[in-house]
C-alpha positions in Angstrom: 30.5 -0.8 17.1 29.2 1.9 18.2 26.2 4.0 16.7 25.6 7.2 19.1 24.0 9.5 16.5 22.2 11.4 18.5 23.0 15.0 19.8 24.5 14.7 23.3 23.2 16.4 26.1 25.4 19.7 26.3 27.4 20.2 29.4 30.8 20.8 30.4 32.9 18.5 29.4 35.9 16.2 31.7 38.9 16.8 32.3 39.7 12.8 30.7 36.2 12.7 28.9 36.5 10.2 26.6 33.3 10.7 24.6 34.4 13.5 22.0 34.0 10.6 19.2 33.1 14.0 17.1 36.5 15.7 17.4 38.4 15.5 14.3 34.6 15.9 12.3 34.2 18.9 14.3 37.7 20.6 13.6 36.5 19.7 10.2 33.6 21.2 10.3 35.0 24.6 12.3 37.1 26.0 9.2 34.0 26.0 7.0 31.1 26.9 9.3 31.0 29.6 11.2 31.7 29.1 15.0 28.7 30.0 16.2 26.6 26.7 14.7 28.5 25.3 17.2 28.0 25.5 21.2 30.5 26.6 23.4 31.5 24.1 25.9 34.6 25.5 27.6 34.0 27.3 31.2 30.7 28.5 30.1 28.6 26.0 28.7 26.6 27.9 25.5 23.9 26.4 22.9 25.4 27.4 19.9 22.8 28.1 17.1 22.2 24.5 15.8 21.0 23.4 19.1 18.9 26.1 19.8 17.3 25.6 16.0 16.3 22.1 16.7 14.9 23.2 20.2 12.7 25.8 18.2 11.7 22.9 15.9 11.1 20.5 19.5 12.5 18.0 22.2 12.8 15.0 20.5 15.0 17.0 16.8 17.4 18.3 19.6 17.9 14.5 21.3 18.4 13.0 17.9 18.2 15.0 14.5 19.8 12.5 12.7 16.7 9.9 13.2 14.5 13.0 12.5 16.3 14.1 9.2 15.9 10.3 8.1 12.2 10.4 9.1 11.7 13.3 7.0 13.4 12.6 3.9 11.2 8.9 4.0 8.3 10.8 4.9 9.0 13.1 1.3 9.9 10.5 -0.7 6.8 8.5 0.5 4.6 11.8 -0.6 6.7 11.6 -3.6 6.1 8.6 -4.9 2.2 8.4 -4.1 1.4 11.8 -5.3 3.9 12.2 -7.7 5.0 9.2 -9.7 2.0 7.1 -9.7 0.6 10.4 -11.3 -0.3 8.8 -14.8 -0.9 12.0 -16.6 2.0 14.6 -18.4 2.1 12.4 -21.8 -0.4 10.7 -24.1 1.4 7.5 -23.6 0.6 6.4 -19.8 3.1 3.5 -19.4 5.3 5.7 -20.6 4.4 9.2 -18.1 4.6 7.0 -14.9 8.5 5.6 -16.3 9.8 8.9 -16.9 8.5 9.5 -13.0 9.6 6.3 -11.6 13.4 7.4 -10.6 12.6 5.0 -8.2 9.7 1.8 -7.2 6.1 3.5 -6.9 5.4 0.8 -4.3 9.1 0.8 -2.6 7.5 1.1 1.0 5.3 -1.7 0.1 7.9 -3.9 -0.8 10.0 -3.4 2.8 6.7 -4.0 4.7 8.4 -8.0 5.7 4.8 -8.7 7.0 2.7 -7.6 3.6 5.5 -10.5 1.7 5.4 -13.0 4.5 1.6 -13.0 5.0 0.5 -12.8 1.3 3.1 -16.0 0.2 2.0 -17.8 2.9 -2.0 -17.1 1.9 -0.7 -17.9 -1.7 1.9 -20.5 -0.8 3.9 -20.0 -4.0 6.9 -17.2 -4.0 6.6 -13.8 -3.5 9.5 -11.7 -4.8 9.6 -8.9 -2.7 10.4 -11.0 0.1 13.8 -11.0 -1.2 13.3 -6.9 0.0 11.2 -8.3 2.9 14.5 -9.7 4.0 16.7 -7.7 3.2 15.3 -5.1 5.7 15.1 -7.4 8.4 18.6 -7.9 7.9 19.1 -4.1 8.0 17.1 -4.3 11.3 19.9 -6.9 12.5 22.2 -3.0 13.4 19.7 -1.2 13.6 16.6 -3.4 15.1 13.7 -2.2 15.1 15.3 0.2 12.3 12.0 0.0 9.9 9.3 1.8 12.8 12.1 4.3 14.3 13.6 5.9 11.3 11.9 4.6 7.6 8.0 4.2 8.5 5.4 6.6 7.5 2.9 6.2 9.0 4.7 6.4 12.5 5.8 10.4 11.0 2.8 10.7 10.7 1.1 10.0 13.5 3.9 11.5 15.0 3.2 14.4 13.2 -1.1 13.7 14.2 0.4 13.8 17.9 2.2 16.6 18.2 -0.8 19.0 16.1 -3.7 17.3 17.9 -3.0 14.4 20.5 -0.9 15.9 22.7 -4.2 18.6 23.5 -6.2 16.5 24.1 -5.6 14.9 28.0 -8.9 13.5 28.4 -8.7 9.2 27.0 -5.1 8.8 28.1 -4.3 5.7 29.8 -1.0 3.8 31.6 2.0 2.3 29.9 0.8 -1.4 31.7 -2.2 -2.3 30.6 -3.9 -5.7 28.8 -3.1 -4.0 25.5 0.7 -4.0 25.4 1.5 -6.5 24.1 -1.3 -6.5 21.1 0.6 -6.4 18.9 1.8 -9.8 19.4 -1.5 -11.6 19.0 -2.5 -9.0 16.3 0.5 -10.4 14.3 -0.3 -13.7 15.5 -4.0 -14.1 13.9 -3.0 -12.7 11.1 -0.2 -14.8 10.2 -2.6 -17.6 10.7 -5.7 -16.5 8.2 -2.7 -16.7 5.8 -2.0 -19.9 6.8 -5.9 -21.0 6.0 -5.3 -18.4 2.6 -7.5 -15.9 4.0 -5.1 -12.5 3.6 -5.9 -9.6 6.2 -2.5 -7.9 6.6 -4.1 -4.9 4.2 -6.6 -4.3 7.0 -3.4 -4.3 9.4 -0.3 -3.5 8.2 1.9 0.1 8.5 2.0 0.8 5.2 -0.9 -0.7 3.4 -2.9 1.6 5.7 -1.5 4.5 4.9 -0.7 4.1 1.7 -5.1 3.3 1.3 -5.9 5.8 4.4 -4.5 8.8 1.5 -5.7 7.4 -1.9 -9.0 7.0 0.4 -9.1 10.6 1.6 -6.2 13.0 -0.1 -6.4 11.1 -4.3 -9.6 12.6 -4.3 -8.4 15.9 -3.9 -6.0 16.1 -5.9 -7.5 14.3 -9.0 -10.4 17.2 -8.3 -8.0 20.2 -8.2 -6.0 18.6 -10.9 -8.3 16.3 -13.8 -11.5 18.4 -12.3 -14.6 17.7 -9.6 -16.3 15.1 -11.7 -13.8 13.0 -12.4 -14.0 12.0 -9.4 -16.0 8.6 -8.9 -18.6 8.0 -6.2 -17.7 6.4 -3.5 -19.0 2.9 -1.4 -19.6 2.2 2.0 -16.4 0.1 2.0 -14.2 2.7 0.9 -15.7 5.1 4.1 -15.3 2.2 6.8 -10.8 2.0 5.1 -11.4 5.9 5.6 -12.4 5.4 9.2 -9.6 2.6 9.8 -7.1 5.5 9.0 -8.8 7.7 10.9 -8.9 4.8 14.3 -5.2 4.7 13.8 -4.4 8.0 14.0 -7.3 8.7 16.8 -5.5 5.9 19.4 -3.1 8.6 19.8 -5.4 10.3 22.2 -4.8 7.2 24.3 -1.1 7.6 24.6 1.5 9.1 21.7 2.0 6.4 19.3 0.3 4.6 20.9 -0.7 2.4 17.3 3.1 1.6 17.2 3.2 0.8 20.6 0.7 -1.7 21.0 -1.5 -2.4 17.8 1.0 -2.3 14.9 1.5 -6.1 13.9 4.5 -4.7 11.3 6.7 -3.4 14.3 5.9 -6.7 16.1 7.0 -8.5 13.5 10.4 -6.3 13.6 10.3 -7.2 17.2 10.4 -10.7 16.7 13.5 -10.0 14.1 15.2 -8.4 17.3 15.7 -10.9 19.4 19.1 -11.5 16.4 20.3 -7.8 17.0 23.4 -6.7 17.2 23.4 -3.6 19.0 21.4 -2.9 22.1 20.7 0.6 23.9 23.0 0.4 26.6 22.5 2.4 30.5 25.7 3.0 32.4 26.2 2.8 36.2 26.1 6.9 36.3 22.5 7.2 35.8 21.2 9.5 38.1 17.3 8.1 37.7 15.7 11.2 36.4 13.4 9.8 34.1 13.9 11.6 31.4 14.0 8.9 28.8 11.5 7.4 30.2 9.5 10.4 29.6 10.5 10.7 25.9 10.7 7.6 24.7 8.1 7.3 21.6 8.0 3.8 21.8 7.8 2.7 25.6 11.3 0.9 25.5 12.2 1.4 28.7 11.8 -0.4 31.9 11.3 1.5 35.7 14.9 0.6 36.4 15.8 2.6 33.1 17.0 -0.4 31.1 15.5 -1.7 27.9 13.2 -3.4 26.4 14.9 -5.0 23.4 11.9 -6.0 21.5 10.7 -2.9 22.2 13.4 -0.5 21.2 13.3 0.8 17.8 17.7 2.5 18.3 15.5 5.9 17.7 18.8 6.9 20.1 16.4 9.9 21.3 16.6 8.9 25.1 20.5 9.6 24.2 20.4 13.0 23.7 18.7 14.1 26.6 20.4 11.9 29.4 22.1 14.5 31.4 25.3 12.4 32.5 25.4 10.9 29.1 24.6 7.5 30.6 23.2 6.1 28.1 25.2 4.4 24.9 24.5 2.2 21.6 26.8 -0.7 21.3 26.9 -4.5 20.7 24.3 -6.3 22.5 27.7 -8.3 24.3 29.4 -4.8 25.6 29.0 -4.9 29.6 31.5 -2.6 31.4 30.1 0.1 33.6 26.5 -1.2 33.0 24.0 -0.1 35.3 22.3 -2.7 37.7 18.9 -4.2 36.6 15.8 -4.8 39.0 16.9 -2.0 41.6 13.5 -0.5 41.4 10.0 -2.1 41.1 8.7 -3.8 38.0 5.1 -4.4 36.4 6.4 -5.7 33.8 3.1 -7.7 31.6 4.6 -10.2 30.0 2.7 -12.5 26.9 0.2 -14.7 28.2 -0.9 -18.0 26.9 -4.2 -17.5 27.1 -3.2 -13.7 25.0 -1.9 -16.5 22.0 -4.3 -18.9 21.9 -6.8 -15.6 22.0 -4.2 -14.9 19.0 -4.7 -18.2 17.4 -8.2 -18.6 17.8 -9.4 -15.5 16.4 -7.2 -16.2 13.0 -8.9 -19.3 12.8 -12.5 -18.0 13.6 -11.4 -14.6 11.4 -10.6 -17.5 8.1 -13.3 -19.5 8.4 -15.9 -16.3 8.9 -14.3 -15.0 6.0 -14.4 -17.5 3.9 -17.8 -18.8 4.0 -19.3 -15.1 4.3 -17.1 -15.1 0.6 -18.6 -18.0 -0.7 -22.3 -17.2 0.3 -22.7 -13.7 -0.5 -20.4 -14.6 -4.2 -22.1 -16.4 -5.3 -25.3 -14.5 -6.1 -23.1 -11.9 -7.6 -21.4 -11.5 -11.0 -18.0 -11.7 -11.6 -15.6 -8.5 -11.6 -13.7 -7.6 -13.9 -10.3 -7.4 -12.3 -7.2 -5.1 -14.3 -5.0 -6.8 -17.1 -2.8 -9.4 -16.4 -4.5 -9.6 -13.1 -3.7 -13.2 -11.7 -6.2 -16.5 -11.5 -9.1 -15.3 -9.0 -8.2 -17.4 -5.2 -4.5 -16.7 -6.1 -5.6 -12.4 -7.3 -7.4 -12.8 -3.7 -4.4 -14.5 -1.7 -2.0 -12.1 -3.1 -3.6 -8.7 -3.2 -2.8 -6.6 -0.5 -5.6 -4.3 -1.1 -3.1 -1.5 -1.2 -4.9 0.9 -3.4 -1.7 1.8 -5.4 -3.1 0.4 -8.9 -6.0 3.0 -8.5 -3.8 5.4 -8.0 -1.8 5.0 -10.7 -4.9 4.0 -12.9 -5.6 6.9 -15.3 -9.4 7.8 -15.1 -9.9 5.7 -12.7 -10.8 2.7 -14.5 -10.1 1.0 -11.4 -12.0 1.4 -8.3 -12.4 -0.8 -4.8 -14.7 -3.1 -4.5 -17.1 -2.2 -1.7 -18.7 -5.4 0.4 -21.0 -6.6 -2.4 -18.6 -9.7 -3.0 -18.1 -9.7 0.5 -14.8 -9.3 3.5 -12.5 -11.2 0.4 -12.9 -9.3 -2.4 -13.0 -5.7 -0.4 -10.7 -3.1 -1.4 -9.8 -5.1 -4.5 -9.6 -3.8 -7.4 -12.1 -3.4 -10.6 -12.5 -2.3 -13.7 -15.2 0.0 -14.2 -16.1 0.3 -17.7 -19.6 2.7 -17.3 -16.9 5.7 -15.8 -14.1 4.4 -18.4 -12.0 2.2 -20.2 -9.0 0.8 -19.6 -6.4 2.7 -22.0 -4.2 0.8 -24.6 -1.3 2.3 -23.8 -0.7 2.2 -20.3 0.2 -0.8 -18.4 1.0 0.5 -15.4 -1.3 -1.4 -12.6 1.0 -4.0 -13.1 3.6 -2.0 -12.7 3.2 -0.9 -9.3 1.6 -3.8 -7.7 3.9 -5.0 -4.9 2.6 -8.8 -4.5 2.4 -9.7 -8.0 -1.6 -10.0 -8.4 -1.3 -8.3 -11.3 1.3 -9.3 -13.0 3.9 -6.5 -14.6 3.4 -7.2 -18.5 4.9 -4.9 -20.9 2.8 -2.9 -22.9 3.0 -5.8 -25.8 1.9 -8.0 -23.8 -0.9 -6.2 -21.9 -2.7 -4.7 -25.3 -3.9 -8.7 -26.1 -5.3 -9.4 -22.2 -8.7 -10.0 -22.1 -9.9 -8.5 -18.9 -13.6 -10.2 -20.4 -15.9 -10.4 -23.2 -18.4 -7.3 -24.7 -21.8 -8.0 -25.0 -24.1 -6.6 -27.6 -27.5 -6.4 -26.0 -29.8 -6.2 -29.6 -33.2 -6.0 -28.0 -31.8 -2.5 -26.8 -28.5 -1.3 -29.1 -29.9 1.9 -31.3 -28.9 -0.3 -34.5 -29.9 -3.4 -33.5 -33.4 -2.6 -32.9 -34.2 -0.3 -35.2 -34.1 2.7 -34.1 -31.0 5.0 -35.3 -27.7 4.6 -36.9 -25.0 4.5 -34.4 -21.5 3.9 -34.2 -20.6 4.8 -31.0 -18.6 1.8 -30.4 -17.0 1.1 -33.6 -15.6 3.9 -33.6 -14.1 4.1 -30.4 -12.9 0.6 -30.4 -10.9 1.6 -33.9 -9.0 4.2 -32.7 -7.9 2.1 -29.8 -6.8 0.2 -32.5 -8.7 -3.0 -31.5 -10.9 -3.3 -34.9 -13.1 -5.7 -32.0 -15.8 -4.6 -33.5 -17.9 -4.6 -37.2 -21.2 -3.9 -39.1 -23.9 -5.6 -40.5 -26.6 -4.7 -41.7 -30.4 -5.8 -39.9 -32.9 -4.9 -40.9 -33.4 -4.2 -44.3 -37.0 -3.7 -46.7 -37.4 -6.0 -49.0 -39.6 -5.3 -52.1 -42.4 -8.0 -53.3 -39.8 -10.0 -56.0 -37.7 -10.4 -52.9 -34.7 -7.8 -53.7 -33.2 -5.3 -50.7 -34.8 -1.5 -50.5 -31.5 0.7 -51.1 -30.8 1.9 -47.8 -33.1 1.0 -45.9 -32.2 -1.0 -42.6 -29.8 0.4 -39.9 -25.3 -0.8 -40.2 -25.5 -2.5 -37.0 -22.3 -3.9 -34.6 -21.3 -7.2 -34.1 -18.8 -8.4 -32.2 -15.3 -10.4 -33.2 -15.1 -11.9 -30.1 -11.9 -12.8 -31.0 -10.3 -9.2 -30.8 -12.4 -8.2 -27.7 -10.3 -8.1 -24.9 -12.8 -6.6 -22.5 -11.2 -3.5 -22.1 -14.4 -1.9 -22.2 -13.9 1.8 -23.9 -16.7 0.5 -26.0 -19.0 0.6 -22.9 -17.8 4.1 -21.5 -18.9 5.7 -24.9 -22.5 3.7 -25.4 -23.3 4.7 -21.5 -21.8 8.2 -21.4 -23.7 9.5 -24.4 -27.2 7.3 -25.1 -27.9 6.9 -21.6 -26.2 10.1 -19.5 -26.0 12.6 -21.9 -29.2 12.0 -24.5 -30.7 9.4 -22.2 -32.0 7.2 -24.9 -31.3 3.5 -23.1 -31.8 2.7 -19.7 -28.3 1.7 -19.5 -25.0 1.0 -22.1 -26.2 -1.6 -25.4 -22.6 -3.4 -25.1 -21.6 -4.3 -21.5 -18.7 -6.1 -20.4 -18.7 -9.2 -19.0 -16.0 -11.5 -17.4 -15.9 -15.0 -16.1 -14.6 -18.2 -17.2 -14.2 -18.5 -21.3 -14.0 -14.1 -21.2 -10.8 -13.5 -20.2 -7.0 -14.5 -19.1 -6.1 -15.0 -15.5 -2.7 -16.9 -16.0 0.1 -17.4 -13.0 2.3 -17.5 -16.4 3.8 -17.4 -19.3 2.9 -15.3 -22.9 -0.7 -13.2 -23.8 0.9 -13.0 -27.1 1.7 -16.8 -27.4 -1.5 -17.7 -25.7 -3.7 -15.4 -28.6 -1.7 -17.0 -30.7 -1.7 -20.2 -29.4 -5.9 -19.7 -29.6 -5.9 -18.6 -33.3 -3.7 -21.7 -34.4 -6.6 -24.2 -32.8 -9.6 -22.0 -34.1 -8.1 -21.7 -37.3 -7.1 -25.8 -37.5 -10.5 -26.7 -35.7 -12.1 -24.2 -39.1 -9.6 -26.5 -41.7 -11.5 -29.9 -39.7 -15.2 -28.6 -39.9 -14.7 -28.3 -43.6 -13.6 -31.6 -44.6 -15.6 -33.4 -42.8 -18.5 -31.4 -44.2 -17.2 -31.9 -47.3 
């Protein structure tokens, strides 16, 4: 088994060379592509057009063009999924708009991040459907150890771009390869999993794909919204969002210390793949023809080559960049049991820094402290706060906090920014989780995008028929401030909005009717005032949006909306499983039965 996908260093071939594995492909290509594209390797070695172009792009493109091409495709795909597929506009039916574009699942990269799935399943103590994808990517990495890091991860590609454009120009903060931070990613992985055991999910802070998804969400998505829909559509940012942006910039800024510092030493997702490397079937090998030129060490993006030029198998991503710069073709990528003509290990002094018992215990302790601290702080802060209005189809709150990885995908797919990230008001456990903001906008009746893009099931993927009957909360009318109820003027904004949405959860009743001395009502006196039909209200917030936008923001006749959606027990539907349609039918039947029983008792 040979996996030599790199472009070998150009040199004059030996007469007895056995390395021309691509000879049939080259012969075929010469009949199709002009010969100038290919290099000359006869008496005079001359690079062809292809090599010259790749060299102009960069040395790693020349060394491992296959890897760089796969990276580019994955990065473009991630950007396409985020900015195009998750853009909910384009049709009147918002769910149809995204479904029309979703040729690939919008959350694809999130569900193949194994740390996301594993930590979520442990925290929720339940099966998470994306675990199957995690198993799949880990299985694929048996052949390509840490192949996710070397080929697929868009965060790694973005870090490469930052290091190329900015990081390499600043040498002031660079550190050595053998500091205490070498095994930091393993300790961070331990802390993350320990937190999950205690029901606190922190993988969203550190897992690779949530980091880049949230980074794009808070930095680039507002620019897209302002450009394509208008700056007035961009909601104000909170402290939590600025904190997330600082973390994202910090991940990139680590490149000032060493290229790909995050990927080499910090990323817990990479640490999980490193652990998976124990089951690798393929491996980087060095033959005894090695001349100790050090080129492989200098170009390796993951610090996976020891001082004696052999391999740190836990760190190697099989990117094969080193193979392309070896002038004597001493590097090969074969099965791990291949031991032919190998270079002797340990012929140079090694300065390897192993994982220590103190570091492991420190990771365990950090996980315990973080879990208990976050839990205590959350309980203390949340006690004095109102419950957030969660997206339709959200599971019960405790399970929701265990399943939500704070990736922000639901915000991007939500039209009109109904869903917005929470800040610190309800504690760290709720940071960056989605909350509906009816003062900003209401939940669109034709949209179920948030559940479709959720990678862990914190928001259930409901058909539109189910989503339309889910109660997010209950709208309540403040009769002291509502204009008709207060006897100030006629107003039916909330009624019109609810009727247009098809919910018909607000009806009229006449209030403030003046009476004649004989007790007959004065014709035309009083106002038709809105009254909630609680059984029909789903808490979409469209009524609150309208009242707030017109009576508060535009006319300034109210200090706040006179109709406000509240969440809480008895006001929202939060189920792990089951049909919301059947739940509503059962609720209506129970109400009718109770009404009949009450009438029977009265008679």
